[in-house]
N, C-alpha and C positions, 0 to 999 in steps of 0.2 A: 744480332739476330735473336728472336724470341720465339719460343714454341707456340705460345698463344697467338702471336701475330701471324706466324706462318699458317697456323691452322685456320684462322679467320680468312686469310687470303685464299687458301686452297678451297675452302668450303663455299665462299661467296663469290670468288673470282673478281673481287674488287680490291683496288689499291695495289694491283700487281699486273704483270704481263701474262695473260692466260695462255694455255698451251696452244690454242688455235693460232694465235698471233706469233708465238714462238716458231711454230711450223712455217708461218708465212715469212718470217724473217730469214729462216734457213733456206726456204725455197727461192728467195730473191738474192741469196748469196751473202747475207749479213752475218756470217759465222762469228766474226770478231765482235760484233755487238752482243750476240748471245753469250759469248764467253765473258765479255765485260760485265754484263748484267748478272750472270751467274755468280760473280764475285761480289755483287752488291746486294745480295739477299733475295734475288728473284728466283723463287723455287722452281718454277716451270722452265726457266732458262737453264738452271743448274741440272735439272733432270734430263732435259734434252741434250745438253752438252756432254754430260757424263755418258749417256747412251751412245752418242756419236763417237766419243773417244774410245768407248768399249768396242764398238764396231770396228774401229781402226787398230784394235789390240793395244791401245795405250792405257792399260789397266791402272797403273799407278796414278797417272794423271786424272783418270776418271774418279778414283777414290778421293783424291785431293779436292776435287770440285765438291764432292758431297760431304767432306769432313766437317766443315763449319755447321752444316745443317744437322748432322748426326750429333754434334756436340751439344745441341740444344735439348736433346732428349725427345725430340718429336718423332713419334712412331712412323708416320708415312715416309720419312727420310730413311729410317732404318729398313723399312720394308723394301723401298726402292733399291737400296744398296744390296740387300739380301737377294733380291731377284736378279740383279746384275751378277753377283758372285755365283749364284747357282747357274746362270746362263754361261758363265765362263768356266764351268766345271769345278768350282770351289765350294761345293755344298757344305763341307765341314766348317768353313769360315762363315758361311751364311747362317748355319745353325748356331754357332758360337755368338754371332752378333745378335741374334733374335732372342736367345735364351733369357737374358735379364729382363727384357720387356715382357716375355711370357710369364715370368714369375710374378709380375704385378697383377695378373689375372684379368686383363681386359679381354672381352669376348672376341673382338676382331683380331687381336694379336694371337690369342689362343688358337683360333681356327686356322690362321695363316701358318703358325708355327707347327701345329699338329700335321697339317697337310705337307709341309716341308719335310718333317721327320719321316712321314709315311713314304714319301717319294724316294727316300734315300736309306731304306732298310731299317728304319726304326718304328715300324708299325705298332708294335706292342707299347712302346713309350708314348706314341701319339694317342693310342686308345686310352691309356691310363690318364693322360693329360685332359682329355675331353670328358671322360666318364663322370666326373662330379657335376658337369653342366648338362646332364641329360634332360633336365626340365626346360632348357632353353632351345627353341626350335632351330636356331642357327647352329648352335654347337652340336645338337643332336644330329643334324644333317651331316656335319663334318664327321661325327663319330661313326655313323653308318658307312660313310665312304672309306674311312681308314680301316674299319673293321674288315672290309672285303680284302684289302691288301694284307692285313695282319692275320687273316684266317680266324677272326674272332666274331664271325657272324652270329653264332648261337649266343654268345655272351651279350652282344648288342641287342639281339631279339629278346632276351630275358629282361633286360633293363626296360625296353619299350613295353613289353607285356605288363610289367609291374606298374608302369606309369598309367597304362590304360585301365588296369584294375583299380587304380587309386583315383580315377576320375570321379567327380561328383557332379550332380545336376547344376546347370548354369544359373538357375534361379529357383524360387520357391513355388513357381507355378506348376501344378501337377501335370498340366497338359504340355509342358515344354519338354521336348525330347533332347535338347542340346546339353552337351557336357562341358564342364570346365576342365579341359584336358591340357596338361603340360608335359611334354611339348605339344603344341597345337597340331603338329604334323606327324604325330605318333603313328596313326593308321597308315598313311602312305609310306613312311619310312620302314615300318615293319613289313608292309607289302613288298617293298623293294628287296628286302632281305629274303623273304619267302620265295619270291620269284627267282632270284639267282640260286636258291637252293633247290629249285624245281617244284616248289609247292604252288603251282599256278592257281589251283582252286582256292586255296587259303588266301592267296594274294588278292584274287578277285573279290572274295568275301570281305576282306579288310577294306578295300577301296570303296566298296558299296556302303561302308559304315562311316566314312569320313563326312565332315560337314561342308567343307569348301571343295567343290568339285573341280574348279579350274584355277590354274595358277599361270599367269602370264600368257593367257590365251591357249593353254594346253590342258587337256584332261588326261590325268594319269591312267584312269581306267580304260578310256578309249585307246590310248597308246598301247597299253598292255594287251588288250584284246587284239589289236592290229598286229603286234609283234608275234603273237602266237596263232595267227590265222584263224581266229574265232569270229568269222565274218558275220554269221547270223546273229550271234550275241551282240556284236558291235552294231548291227543294223537295228536290233531291238532297243539297244541303249540310245542310239541316235534319235529314235522316234520319241523318246521320253525326256532327253536332256535339253534343258531350256536354252542354254547359251548358244547352241549350234556348234560347239567345239567337237562333240562326238560325230556330228554329221560331217564336219570338215575332215576329221581323220578318216572316216569311211570313204569320203570322196577322194582323198589322197591315195588311199589303197587302190581304188579303181583306176585312178590316173596312172599310178606306178605300174599297174598291170597292162597299160595300154588301152584301157576302156574309158575313153573320154566321155562318151555318151552316158555310160553308167554313172560316172562322177557327176555329170550335169544333172542327171535324174535325181541323185541323192539330194542335191541342193534344192532342186525345184520341189521335191516332196516335202522337205523341211519348210520351205518358203510358203507352202500352202497353209501352214498354221497362222493364227491371227497376227502374230508379230514376227513370224519367221524370217521374212525377207530382210528386215532390218538387221538381223544378226549375220546373214550370209551373203549380203549383196556384194561386198568387196571381194571375198575369195571366189564367189561365183563369176563375177565379171572378169577377174584375172584369169580364171580357168578358161572362160570363153575366148578371151583374147589370145591366150597361148595356143588355142586350137583353131585359130582362124575365123572365129565368130565374133569379131569385134563389134560389128553393127548390131548383132543380137544383144550384146552386152549394153550397148548404148540404149537400145529400145527398152531393155529391162529397167535400167536405172532411170530413164526418162519417165517410164510408167510410175515408178515409185515416187519420183520427185513431183509428179503431177497429182498425186493424191492430196486430199486436204491435209495441210500441215506437213507435206512431204518435202518441200523445198528447203530443207535444212542446209546450212552452209556447207557441211561436210559432204552431203549428198551432191549438191550442185558442183562442188569442187571436184569430186570424183568423176561426175559426168563430163564436165568441161575439160578436165585433164585427159580423159579418154578421147573426147573430140579432137583435142590437139594432137595426141599421140597417133591417132589414126588419120591425120591429115585433113580433118574436118573442122578446123578452127572457125571458119565462117559460120558453121551451124551452131557452134558453141556461143558465138557472139549473138546470133539471132535468138537463141534461147534466153540469154541474159536480157536481151531487149524485151522479150515477152514478160519476164519476171518484173523488170523495171516498170513496164506499163501497168501491170497488175497492182503495183504499189504506188500508183499516182505519179510516176516519173521519178521517184526517189530510189536511189541505189546506195545502200549502206556500204561501208568500207569493205566488209568481209566479202561482199559480192563484187565490188569494184576491183579488188585485188585479183580476182579470178579473170575479170575482163582484161586487165593488164597482161596477164600471162598469155592470153589468146592473141592479143594485139602484137606482143613481141614475137610470138611464133609466126605471125603473118608478116613480120618485117615492118610493122607500123610503129617503130620506136619513137619517132618524133611526135606522132599523134598521141601515143601513150603518155609521153612527158607533158604535152599540152593539156590533155584531159586531167592528169593528176594535179597540175597547177591550178586548175579551175574547179576542182571538186570541193564541195562544201566542207569537207574534213581535211583539206590540204594543209591547214596550219597545225595539225596535231603531230605529236612525236612519232606515232606509228605511221602516218603518211610520209614523214620524212625518211623513214627506212626505205619505203618503196621508191620514192622519187630519187633518192640518192643512188639506189641500185640502177635505176633507169639511166640516170645521167652518167654514171660510171661506165655502164655498158656502151653508151654513146661516145665514150672517150672524153667526157667533160668532167674530169676528176675534180678540178678546183670548184666547180659549181656543186658537185655532189658533197664536197666537204662543207661548203657554205651552208647548204641545206641542213646538214646534221648539226652544225654549230648553233642553229637557232634553238636547239633543245639539248644543251650540253649535259644535263643530268641524266638523260635517258638513252643516249646513243654513244656512250664512251667507247666501247669496243669497235663500233663501226667507224667512228671518227678516227680512232687510232689506226685502223686498217687503211683508211683513205690516206692518212699521213704517211704510213709505211710505203704504200704504193707510190706515193709522190716523192719518196726518198727522204722525207723529213723525220728521221728516226728519233732524234732527241725530243722533238715536239710530241711525237706519239707516246714516248715513255712518260713524259710529264703528264699527259692526259690520263694515261692509265693509272698513274700513281695517285691521282686525286681520289680521295675517299669521300663518300657522301656525307653531308653534314648530319651530325647526330640529332636525334629528336630532342625537343626541349625537355629539360629535366622536370619542370613544373607544369602543371595543367594551365594552359593559357586562358581557360574559360573563367570569366569574371562575373558572369550573370548569375541570376538566382535560379536555384533548382527547385523543381516541384515534384512531389510524390503523388499528386492528385491528377487524374485525367481531366482534360486532354493534355498529354505530355508535350 
């Protein structure tokens, strides 16, 4: 076993049995196979098997499974064992295991180790560990979290204030108001500290100074205003915030209070802006469905899709999924027929896949298979995915496997899953352990190059 090889497999999910298929093996009762492969260097098998043994309170055996992986010095193995030890109530052993890795200074290890220390009464040590990394957004986030537990909020705030004061203009353009700030999340982190100290006004002011307003679809300022019932300020912010995330938070507040119509009005008001509907169409449609207005949701999405350039694949998929969920799959098929006619009878695969979803909902499985086999793109690797799924659903597992085998380089996991479902475990493992061929070391181009147009 080699740390670099393990890392490659875990990052790329190639040349190994991925966690999804390990779960499938266990689901089908192949525990012995998982145990066997865990001893042959299959990391995800080892991890699943160790967790299973831990659940059965066979702690010594679980540690034996992970021991060869730990011996390589590979951090993810140590992290996994530390998590198991902590879950078993052996936090001191977990800390002792991680400490040598943390001393090497890797940011991922530092963050994990500091949070582990903080959870088990060593908050001050965790703070001291992360303090030198205050200019790194990831470590700064961990620092602010452990500061709360350690009672060191003011010390963390002072560090962030110093970083904000040290920020410099991002470029030489005098009209550019952006700052080169390290950590990049200094404003929201300092705002979080001030909020938990009761300084709501200062926290709001800090969040208004940040450059990136939304992270993972959430807006910290909108969330703060909602938490403190500052609804009028949230309403004003929602009217000016471009992404629609503040409007979404305002709508959530109304819905939480039982005012579904108020929530709908918030979205519709935002949607009146030039591009507003594109930002809120999904949460608004979901809101309408939750409150028994599914047909209104369909009408709204249909109107958006019928605009010039509106029939984007994601919009059509949202619309047709809603048709299917509301028992109106025939209407979805009729709409796809309209789109197909507009495009001269051609239906690209992205839209054809939506048609298949509707046909399956209607029980037209055989017809869906037949249409897939005659589609112009039926020989592609991505069509093989859909066709194999349809065949498997119809109970034609061998045919599904045959389809995937036409594109062996592109459908490794799906082929292996088919083989596992057929009980051909050894073949599945062989398929998964095949690595893609490396790219040629030398440039195969042998022609003449030109630096003069036309190129």
